[in-house]
C-alpha positions in Angstrom: 34.8 110.9 80.3 36.3 107.9 82.2 39.2 108.3 84.7 42.0 105.7 84.5 42.1 103.5 87.6 45.9 104.2 88.0 45.3 108.0 87.9 42.5 107.6 90.5 44.7 105.5 92.8 47.5 108.1 92.5 45.2 110.9 93.4 43.7 109.1 96.3 47.2 108.2 97.5 47.8 112.0 98.0 45.3 111.9 100.8 47.2 110.8 103.9 45.2 108.4 106.1 45.5 106.5 109.3 45.6 102.7 109.1 43.0 100.4 110.7 42.5 96.7 110.9 38.9 95.6 110.8 38.2 92.5 112.9 35.3 90.2 113.1 34.6 86.9 114.9 33.2 84.1 112.8 32.6 80.8 114.6 35.3 81.5 117.2 37.9 82.5 114.6 39.3 86.1 114.3 39.1 87.4 110.7 40.5 90.7 109.7 41.6 93.1 107.0 43.6 96.3 106.7 41.6 99.3 105.7 42.2 103.0 105.4 38.7 103.7 103.9 37.2 104.6 107.3 35.6 107.8 108.6 33.1 109.2 111.0 29.5 109.7 109.7 27.4 111.0 112.6 27.5 112.0 116.2 23.8 111.3 116.9 23.7 108.4 116.7 27.5 107.7 116.7 28.1 106.2 113.3 31.3 105.3 111.3 31.8 103.8 107.9 34.2 101.4 106.3 34.5 100.4 102.6 35.2 96.8 101.9 36.0 95.2 98.5 33.4 92.5 97.5 36.3 90.0 97.0 37.7 90.4 100.5 37.3 87.4 102.8 36.2 89.7 105.6 33.3 91.0 103.5 31.1 87.9 104.0 31.9 87.7 107.7 30.8 91.3 108.2 27.5 90.6 106.6 26.8 87.5 108.6 28.2 88.5 112.0 26.9 92.0 112.1 29.4 93.1 114.7 33.0 94.3 114.1 36.0 96.1 115.6 37.8 99.0 114.0 41.4 99.0 115.4 43.4 102.2 114.8 47.1 101.2 114.5 50.0 102.7 116.4 53.2 103.7 114.5 55.0 100.5 115.6 52.3 98.2 114.2 53.2 98.2 110.5 53.8 94.5 110.5 50.2 93.9 111.7 48.9 96.1 108.9 51.0 94.3 106.3 49.8 90.9 107.5 46.1 91.8 107.3 46.6 93.5 103.9 47.9 90.2 102.5 45.7 87.4 101.2 47.2 84.9 103.6 45.1 84.0 106.7 47.3 82.1 109.0 46.8 82.8 112.7 50.4 81.8 113.6 51.7 84.4 111.1 49.3 87.0 112.6 50.9 86.4 116.0 54.4 86.6 114.5 53.4 90.0 113.1 52.5 91.1 116.7 48.7 90.7 116.6 47.1 89.5 119.8 43.4 90.0 120.6 41.1 90.4 123.5 37.3 90.0 123.3 34.8 92.6 124.2 31.7 91.8 126.3 29.9 91.1 122.9 32.7 88.8 121.8 34.1 91.2 119.2 37.9 90.6 118.8 40.0 93.8 119.2 43.7 94.2 118.9 45.6 94.6 122.2 47.9 97.6 122.2 46.3 99.5 119.3 46.0 103.3 119.4 42.2 103.0 119.7 39.4 100.6 118.9 35.7 101.2 118.1 33.3 98.3 118.6 30.5 98.5 116.1 27.1 96.9 115.5 26.2 96.9 111.8 23.7 99.7 111.1 23.3 99.5 107.4 25.1 98.7 104.1 25.2 100.2 100.7 26.6 98.6 97.5 29.0 101.0 95.8 30.7 99.7 92.7 33.1 96.9 93.6 32.9 97.7 97.3 30.2 97.7 100.0 29.9 100.6 102.5 29.4 99.2 105.9 27.9 101.7 108.4 28.5 100.8 112.0 26.9 102.1 115.1 29.7 102.6 117.7 28.9 100.9 120.9 32.2 101.1 122.7 35.4 103.1 122.3 38.9 102.7 123.9 41.6 105.3 123.2 45.2 104.9 124.3 48.4 107.1 124.2 50.7 106.9 121.2 51.4 107.9 117.7 49.4 106.7 114.6 50.6 104.6 111.7 50.0 106.6 108.6 49.7 105.8 104.9 50.6 108.3 102.1 51.4 107.7 98.4 51.6 104.0 98.8 54.0 104.0 101.8 53.7 103.7 105.6 54.7 106.9 107.4 55.0 108.1 111.0 54.2 111.5 112.4 57.0 113.8 113.1 57.3 115.7 116.4 54.1 117.7 117.0 54.4 121.3 116.0 52.7 124.1 118.0 49.6 125.3 116.3 45.8 125.5 116.6 44.3 122.8 118.7 42.2 120.2 117.0 39.1 121.5 118.9 39.4 124.7 116.8 38.0 122.8 113.8 34.3 123.0 113.9 33.5 121.0 110.8 31.6 122.6 107.9 30.2 125.9 109.0 
């Protein structure tokens, strides 16, 4: 039995996610793409994964450069997400959307002012349908204060005021 792509997309849209911009340097130019297919894989070694469509411009740059940044966006960075989700790659428009970058010691471009960034070295890849799963070994992490930009059912969202409840540390994973 085959699942209709639209039904699959609607079901996946029910899973609220944070929003990231994947950044990579290629010949001194910053290339990037918006992604919400991002998750942690392992604590030892520290690994994360991102899923990238084979047709995405950033796909080839990730393969060739082997280093990338994962930038977790703040709630006020929707314009940056929208720019990197488009097929246009005009650096002046990126700046107009609010994107400015700093370089890590390894030369990886990371967004200034994001909620967090993870600098990764490519660990491995796995072809999976029309996407490639890129697994990165995290070599540096910076976390800042703020609220995340969220994506749910095809729309950007912001968190409401935090409600008292169990601390996140109460979650122990799969036990």
